[in-house]
N, C-alpha and C positions, 0 to 999 in steps of 0.2 A: 697144567695142562687145562685148558677152558673150550669148552663147546660153544660153538656158534649156536646160540638159542633161537627155538621159534616163539613166537607169541602165545601167551598163555590160550587162547582162544583155539589157536591152529592146534597147540599139544592137546587141548582137551579133544578136538575132534579127531585126530591122528591116533590118539592113545600112546604114543611114542613120539622121541625124538632121536633122528638118526645120528644126528652130531653127538648128542650125549651118548649114545650107545658105542660109537665109536671111541671118543675119549675113554669110557669106563673100560674096554677092553683094551686099548692102547696101552692106559697108564698102568694098569694091573701088569701085561707084560713087561714092563719097562720100570717099573717099580718107581713111578710118579704119582704124585697126588693130581685130582681131578676134581676139585673142588665145585660145587653147584651152587649157584647165587654170586659167582664174582662178576658175570654179565649177564644181563637180562635184556631182552626186547621189550621197551616200555611203550612204543608206538607199534599199533596193528599195521603193517604195512602190504600195499597190492603185490600179488605174484608179480613176480620179475619177467614170467615168461612173453616173450613178446615185444619187450621194452626195450628203447635205444640206451646206449651206455650214458647218456645225460639224465634220461628219464629215471634209469637204475638207481643212479647217482642221488637224485632228487627224490625218489621214493624212500633211500634209505638214509638220508639226512636226519641226524638226532633220533634215530630209531633205537639206539642203545645206552645203556647207564650200567658203569662197571661200578664194583664196589670198592671201597677204599682197602678192602685187604689186599688190592694188586699193587699198593704202592711200593717202590723199591724191588719190586721183584721182573724176572723176565718171563715173559708169558707166551705159551705154544695155544695159538688159536687154532681149533681144529672144526673143518666143515666137511661136509661130502664132496661138494661139487664147486668149482671155481670158474665162473665165467667170464664176467667183465672185472671183478674185484671189486664192485660197489659195495656188496654186502660185508666182505672182509674189511675193507678198508674204513667204513662206517665204524664198525666194531674195534678197530684196532685205534681208530681215534679216541673212541670212549675210554679204551683201557689204557693210552697213554695219557688223557684227559685226568684219569685219576690215580695215575702216579707210576705206570706199570713202565720200568727203565727200556723195557726191549720188548717187543711184538713179533714173532714171528708166527707165518699161516702155513698150515698143513693141512692138503686136500686130498681125498681120495681119487678124484677125477677132476680133470680140466676140460672143461666142453667149448667148443670152438665151432665157428661155420665155416665152410667153404666158398661160402658167395661173397 
């Protein structure tokens, strides 16, 4: 189980990473490992609020790097909110690029608009 990470700067401003907190509790409950550092946000991105789906995808492109520790593993990627999927997709691409055999995404909430 891998949390979708915040950029270091945002983490230091907030003092917590909600996805990592979720992963920690969930992993403990079901007896799985939740290693930190298997996925990092290597590029600071702008906030996604107000961006179109295309802008979100461009904003997230190449924003993540995955550790070689994922090679040959199935990974459950955990985040708090899924909106367009741009962030999860970019993270999954990094994980697969580092050798993860499968990436599934679990989120607590799904955001959508009626407009």
